[in-house]
Backbone as XML, in Angstrom:
<?xml version="1.0"?>
<chain id="A" units="angstrom">
  <residue number="1" name="MET">
    <atom name="N" x="2.834" y="-6.890" z="-18.234"/>
    <atom name="CA" x="1.785" y="-6.644" z="-17.261"/>
    <atom name="C" x="0.562" y="-7.497" z="-17.547"/>
  </residue>
  <residue number="2" name="ALA">
    <atom name="N" x="0.448" y="-8.016" z="-18.754"/>
    <atom name="CA" x="-0.721" y="-8.815" z="-19.094"/>
    <atom name="C" x="-0.821" y="-10.075" z="-18.242"/>
  </residue>
  <residue number="3" name="ASP">
    <atom name="N" x="0.316" y="-10.612" z="-17.811"/>
    <atom name="CA" x="0.292" y="-11.810" z="-16.982"/>
    <atom name="C" x="-0.091" y="-11.507" z="-15.540"/>
  </residue>
  <residue number="4" name="TRP">
    <atom name="N" x="0.234" y="-10.331" z="-15.050"/>
    <atom name="CA" x="-0.033" y="-9.980" z="-13.667"/>
    <atom name="C" x="-1.352" y="-9.234" z="-13.479"/>
  </residue>
  <residue number="5" name="GLY">
    <atom name="N" x="-1.999" y="-8.825" z="-14.544"/>
    <atom name="CA" x="-3.254" y="-8.079" z="-14.441"/>
    <atom name="C" x="-4.346" y="-8.819" z="-13.683"/>
  </residue>
  <residue number="6" name="PRO">
    <atom name="N" x="-4.681" y="-10.063" z="-14.064"/>
    <atom name="CA" x="-5.714" y="-10.794" z="-13.329"/>
    <atom name="C" x="-5.350" y="-11.073" z="-11.872"/>
  </residue>
  <residue number="7" name="VAL">
    <atom name="N" x="-4.064" y="-11.270" z="-11.610"/>
    <atom name="CA" x="-3.626" y="-11.520" z="-10.229"/>
    <atom name="C" x="-3.850" y="-10.275" z="-9.379"/>
  </residue>
  <residue number="8" name="LEU">
    <atom name="N" x="-3.460" y="-9.129" z="-9.883"/>
    <atom name="CA" x="-3.657" y="-7.882" z="-9.133"/>
    <atom name="C" x="-5.130" y="-7.568" z="-8.937"/>
  </residue>
  <residue number="9" name="VAL">
    <atom name="N" x="-5.939" y="-7.779" z="-9.973"/>
    <atom name="CA" x="-7.382" y="-7.541" z="-9.851"/>
    <atom name="C" x="-7.971" y="-8.468" z="-8.795"/>
  </residue>
  <residue number="10" name="GLY">
    <atom name="N" x="-7.563" y="-9.738" z="-8.799"/>
    <atom name="CA" x="-8.059" y="-10.690" z="-7.814"/>
    <atom name="C" x="-7.689" y="-10.328" z="-6.393"/>
  </residue>
  <residue number="11" name="VAL">
    <atom name="N" x="-6.453" y="-9.906" z="-6.190"/>
    <atom name="CA" x="-6.002" y="-9.541" z="-4.840"/>
    <atom name="C" x="-6.730" y="-8.293" z="-4.346"/>
  </residue>
  <residue number="12" name="ILE">
    <atom name="N" x="-6.849" y="-7.299" z="-5.198"/>
    <atom name="CA" x="-7.530" y="-6.059" z="-4.800"/>
    <atom name="C" x="-8.997" y="-6.316" z="-4.487"/>
  </residue>
  <residue number="13" name="LEU">
    <atom name="N" x="-9.678" y="-7.083" z="-5.335"/>
    <atom name="CA" x="-11.080" y="-7.393" z="-5.073"/>
    <atom name="C" x="-11.242" y="-8.243" z="-3.819"/>
  </residue>
  <residue number="14" name="PHE">
    <atom name="N" x="-10.306" y="-9.167" z="-3.581"/>
    <atom name="CA" x="-10.380" y="-10.006" z="-2.388"/>
    <atom name="C" x="-10.288" y="-9.161" z="-1.120"/>
  </residue>
  <residue number="15" name="VAL">
    <atom name="N" x="-9.370" y="-8.215" z="-1.113"/>
    <atom name="CA" x="-9.212" y="-7.365" z="0.070"/>
    <atom name="C" x="-10.429" y="-6.456" z="0.246"/>
  </residue>
  <residue number="16" name="LEU">
    <atom name="N" x="-10.900" y="-5.855" z="-0.836"/>
    <atom name="CA" x="-12.026" y="-4.934" z="-0.726"/>
    <atom name="C" x="-13.339" y="-5.641" z="-0.415"/>
  </residue>
  <residue number="17" name="LEU">
    <atom name="N" x="-13.505" y="-6.874" z="-0.885"/>
    <atom name="CA" x="-14.774" y="-7.575" z="-0.706"/>
    <atom name="C" x="-14.737" y="-8.615" z="0.403"/>
  </residue>
  <residue number="18" name="SER">
    <atom name="N" x="-13.746" y="-8.584" z="1.267"/>
    <atom name="CA" x="-13.742" y="-9.495" z="2.402"/>
    <atom name="C" x="-14.906" y="-9.129" z="3.312"/>
  </residue>
  <residue number="19" name="PRO">
    <atom name="N" x="-15.804" y="-10.093" z="3.602"/>
    <atom name="CA" x="-16.982" y="-9.766" z="4.414"/>
    <atom name="C" x="-16.590" y="-9.246" z="5.785"/>
  </residue>
  <residue number="20" name="GLY">
    <atom name="N" x="-17.137" y="-8.110" z="6.154"/>
    <atom name="CA" x="-16.907" y="-7.533" z="7.458"/>
    <atom name="C" x="-15.743" y="-6.575" z="7.537"/>
  </residue>
  <residue number="21" name="LEU">
    <atom name="N" x="-14.845" y="-6.575" z="6.563"/>
    <atom name="CA" x="-13.698" y="-5.677" z="6.623"/>
    <atom name="C" x="-14.134" y="-4.241" z="6.360"/>
  </residue>
  <residue number="22" name="LEU">
    <atom name="N" x="-14.639" y="-3.960" z="5.190"/>
    <atom name="CA" x="-15.163" y="-2.630" z="4.868"/>
    <atom name="C" x="-16.678" y="-2.608" z="4.977"/>
  </residue>
  <residue number="23" name="ILE">
    <atom name="N" x="-17.322" y="-3.557" z="4.296"/>
    <atom name="CA" x="-18.782" y="-3.653" z="4.347"/>
    <atom name="C" x="-19.168" y="-5.110" z="4.522"/>
  </residue>
  <residue number="24" name="GLN">
    <atom name="N" x="-20.377" y="-5.320" z="5.003"/>
    <atom name="CA" x="-20.949" y="-6.653" z="5.083"/>
    <atom name="C" x="-22.349" y="-6.583" z="4.503"/>
  </residue>
  <residue number="25" name="PHE">
    <atom name="N" x="-22.560" y="-7.337" z="3.424"/>
    <atom name="CA" x="-23.853" y="-7.350" z="2.760"/>
    <atom name="C" x="-24.324" y="-8.782" z="2.632"/>
  </residue>
  <residue number="26" name="PRO">
    <atom name="N" x="-25.409" y="-9.228" z="3.144"/>
    <atom name="CA" x="-26.316" y="-8.570" z="4.089"/>
    <atom name="C" x="-25.738" y="-8.593" z="5.496"/>
  </residue>
  <residue number="27" name="GLY">
    <atom name="N" x="-26.013" y="-7.550" z="6.233"/>
    <atom name="CA" x="-25.483" y="-7.431" z="7.583"/>
    <atom name="C" x="-26.269" y="-8.244" z="8.585"/>
  </residue>
  <residue number="28" name="ASN">
    <atom name="N" x="-25.791" y="-8.282" z="9.798"/>
    <atom name="CA" x="-26.480" y="-9.016" z="10.852"/>
    <atom name="C" x="-27.712" y="-8.272" z="11.351"/>
  </residue>
  <residue number="29" name="CYS">
    <atom name="N" x="-27.609" y="-6.954" z="11.469"/>
    <atom name="CA" x="-28.727" y="-6.161" z="11.985"/>
    <atom name="C" x="-29.423" y="-5.359" z="10.893"/>
  </residue>
  <residue number="30" name="ARG">
    <atom name="N" x="-28.667" y="-4.893" z="9.909"/>
    <atom name="CA" x="-29.211" y="-4.076" z="8.827"/>
    <atom name="C" x="-28.879" y="-4.725" z="7.493"/>
  </residue>
  <residue number="31" name="THR">
    <atom name="N" x="-29.327" y="-4.089" z="6.428"/>
    <atom name="CA" x="-29.026" y="-4.609" z="5.095"/>
    <atom name="C" x="-27.544" y="-4.539" z="4.810"/>
  </residue>
  <residue number="32" name="ILE">
    <atom name="N" x="-26.920" y="-3.425" z="5.156"/>
    <atom name="CA" x="-25.476" y="-3.250" z="4.964"/>
    <atom name="C" x="-24.873" y="-2.751" z="6.268"/>
  </residue>
  <residue number="33" name="ASP">
    <atom name="N" x="-23.874" y="-3.467" z="6.764"/>
    <atom name="CA" x="-23.120" y="-3.031" z="7.934"/>
    <atom name="C" x="-21.735" y="-2.602" z="7.479"/>
  </residue>
  <residue number="34" name="PHE">
    <atom name="N" x="-21.200" y="-1.568" z="8.112"/>
    <atom name="CA" x="-19.895" y="-1.034" z="7.741"/>
    <atom name="C" x="-18.884" y="-1.297" z="8.842"/>
  </residue>
  <residue number="35" name="GLY">
    <atom name="N" x="-17.787" y="-1.974" z="8.496"/>
    <atom name="CA" x="-16.648" y="-2.145" z="9.387"/>
    <atom name="C" x="-16.932" y="-2.816" z="10.700"/>
  </residue>
  <residue number="36" name="ASN">
    <atom name="N" x="-17.792" y="-3.843" z="10.726"/>
    <atom name="CA" x="-18.101" y="-4.488" z="11.992"/>
    <atom name="C" x="-17.210" y="-5.688" z="12.276"/>
  </residue>
  <residue number="37" name="LEU">
    <atom name="N" x="-16.386" y="-6.111" z="11.300"/>
    <atom name="CA" x="-15.439" y="-7.224" z="11.440"/>
    <atom name="C" x="-16.123" y="-8.520" z="11.866"/>
  </residue>
  <residue number="38" name="GLU">
    <atom name="N" x="-17.379" y="-8.705" z="11.487"/>
    <atom name="CA" x="-18.102" y="-9.942" z="11.712"/>
    <atom name="C" x="-18.559" y="-10.469" z="10.361"/>
  </residue>
  <residue number="39" name="THR">
    <atom name="N" x="-18.956" y="-11.735" z="10.323"/>
    <atom name="CA" x="-19.416" y="-12.306" z="9.064"/>
    <atom name="C" x="-20.462" y="-13.379" z="9.332"/>
  </residue>
  <residue number="40" name="SER">
    <atom name="N" x="-21.140" y="-13.779" z="8.290"/>
    <atom name="CA" x="-22.122" y="-14.859" z="8.369"/>
    <atom name="C" x="-22.070" y="-15.640" z="7.067"/>
  </residue>
  <residue number="41" name="GLY">
    <atom name="N" x="-22.741" y="-16.761" z="7.038"/>
    <atom name="CA" x="-22.755" y="-17.579" z="5.835"/>
    <atom name="C" x="-23.403" y="-16.878" z="4.653"/>
  </residue>
  <residue number="42" name="ARG">
    <atom name="N" x="-24.480" y="-16.137" z="4.922"/>
    <atom name="CA" x="-25.152" y="-15.399" z="3.845"/>
    <atom name="C" x="-24.250" y="-14.326" z="3.261"/>
  </residue>
  <residue number="43" name="SER">
    <atom name="N" x="-23.523" y="-13.621" z="4.108"/>
    <atom name="CA" x="-22.649" y="-12.565" z="3.598"/>
    <atom name="C" x="-21.462" y="-13.152" z="2.829"/>
  </residue>
  <residue number="44" name="ILE">
    <atom name="N" x="-20.956" y="-14.301" z="3.252"/>
    <atom name="CA" x="-19.879" y="-14.947" z="2.503"/>
    <atom name="C" x="-20.369" y="-15.333" z="1.118"/>
  </residue>
  <residue number="45" name="LEU">
    <atom name="N" x="-21.581" y="-15.876" z="1.020"/>
    <atom name="CA" x="-22.143" y="-16.251" z="-0.270"/>
    <atom name="C" x="-22.352" y="-15.038" z="-1.168"/>
  </residue>
  <residue number="46" name="MET">
    <atom name="N" x="-22.895" y="-13.964" z="-0.631"/>
    <atom name="CA" x="-23.136" y="-12.758" z="-1.429"/>
    <atom name="C" x="-21.823" y="-12.130" z="-1.892"/>
  </residue>
  <residue number="47" name="HIS">
    <atom name="N" x="-20.833" y="-12.044" z="-1.010"/>
    <atom name="CA" x="-19.547" y="-11.463" z="-1.377"/>
    <atom name="C" x="-18.828" y="-12.339" z="-2.410"/>
  </residue>
  <residue number="48" name="THR">
    <atom name="N" x="-19.020" y="-13.668" z="-2.347"/>
    <atom name="CA" x="-18.433" y="-14.559" z="-3.343"/>
    <atom name="C" x="-19.043" y="-14.324" z="-4.711"/>
  </residue>
  <residue number="49" name="ILE">
    <atom name="N" x="-20.358" y="-14.180" z="-4.770"/>
    <atom name="CA" x="-21.044" y="-13.922" z="-6.042"/>
    <atom name="C" x="-20.617" y="-12.577" z="-6.618"/>
  </residue>
  <residue number="50" name="ILE">
    <atom name="N" x="-20.531" y="-11.557" z="-5.780"/>
    <atom name="CA" x="-20.106" y="-10.232" z="-6.242"/>
    <atom name="C" x="-18.654" y="-10.288" z="-6.720"/>
  </residue>
  <residue number="51" name="PHE">
    <atom name="N" x="-17.782" y="-10.984" z="-5.967"/>
    <atom name="CA" x="-16.376" y="-11.122" z="-6.362"/>
    <atom name="C" x="-16.257" y="-11.796" z="-7.720"/>
  </residue>
  <residue number="52" name="PHE">
    <atom name="N" x="-16.959" y="-12.918" z="-7.918"/>
    <atom name="CA" x="-16.871" y="-13.638" z="-9.185"/>
    <atom name="C" x="-17.367" y="-12.773" z="-10.343"/>
  </residue>
  <residue number="53" name="GLY">
    <atom name="N" x="-18.467" y="-12.052" z="-10.138"/>
    <atom name="CA" x="-18.993" y="-11.190" z="-11.191"/>
    <atom name="C" x="-18.030" y="-10.077" z="-11.567"/>
  </residue>
  <residue number="54" name="LEU">
    <atom name="N" x="-17.481" y="-9.389" z="-10.579"/>
    <atom name="CA" x="-16.539" y="-8.304" z="-10.869"/>
    <atom name="C" x="-15.237" y="-8.822" z="-11.455"/>
  </residue>
  <residue number="55" name="PHE">
    <atom name="N" x="-14.759" y="-9.962" z="-10.956"/>
    <atom name="CA" x="-13.525" y="-10.530" z="-11.479"/>
    <atom name="C" x="-13.695" y="-10.946" z="-12.941"/>
  </residue>
  <residue number="56" name="ALA">
    <atom name="N" x="-14.822" y="-11.573" z="-13.260"/>
    <atom name="CA" x="-15.098" y="-11.953" z="-14.646"/>
    <atom name="C" x="-15.233" y="-10.704" z="-15.526"/>
  </residue>
  <residue number="57" name="LEU">
    <atom name="N" x="-15.869" y="-9.686" z="-15.002"/>
    <atom name="CA" x="-16.036" y="-8.437" z="-15.766"/>
    <atom name="C" x="-14.684" y="-7.817" z="-16.089"/>
  </residue>
  <residue number="58" name="PHE">
    <atom name="N" x="-13.826" y="-7.698" z="-15.087"/>
    <atom name="CA" x="-12.541" y="-7.050" z="-15.287"/>
    <atom name="C" x="-11.593" y="-7.886" z="-16.147"/>
  </residue>
  <residue number="59" name="THR">
    <atom name="N" x="-11.575" y="-9.210" z="-15.970"/>
    <atom name="CA" x="-10.590" y="-10.013" z="-16.693"/>
    <atom name="C" x="-11.050" y="-10.415" z="-18.084"/>
  </residue>
  <residue number="60" name="VAL">
    <atom name="N" x="-12.304" y="-10.756" z="-18.255"/>
    <atom name="CA" x="-12.763" y="-11.259" z="-19.548"/>
    <atom name="C" x="-13.307" y="-10.132" z="-20.427"/>
  </residue>
  <residue number="61" name="VAL">
    <atom name="N" x="-14.233" y="-9.367" z="-19.887"/>
    <atom name="CA" x="-14.903" y="-8.346" z="-20.706"/>
    <atom name="C" x="-14.000" y="-7.156" z="-20.982"/>
  </residue>
  <residue number="62" name="ILE">
    <atom name="N" x="-13.403" y="-6.606" z="-19.942"/>
    <atom name="CA" x="-12.547" y="-5.433" z="-20.128"/>
    <atom name="C" x="-11.163" y="-5.856" z="-20.609"/>
  </residue>
  <residue number="63" name="GLY">
    <atom name="N" x="-10.713" y="-7.018" z="-20.207"/>
    <atom name="CA" x="-9.429" y="-7.536" z="-20.686"/>
    <atom name="C" x="-8.226" y="-6.969" z="-19.972"/>
  </residue>
  <residue number="64" name="VAL">
    <atom name="N" x="-8.295" y="-6.907" z="-18.663"/>
    <atom name="CA" x="-7.165" y="-6.392" z="-17.881"/>
    <atom name="C" x="-5.993" y="-7.307" z="-18.015"/>
  </residue>
</chain>
């Protein structure tokens, strides 16, 4: 499982942090929009930074 751990973490985080799917931060009208299925350049950048931080945390620090 050690070989598949980072892959599973990456896939799960990718699905959960896709801008506009569950949440969009920052939103178009508010700070956080829920389930609007829209996106913007700012939200893609923020979700990328959050994804990289969580992925690094789970794979390097915790050692999944």
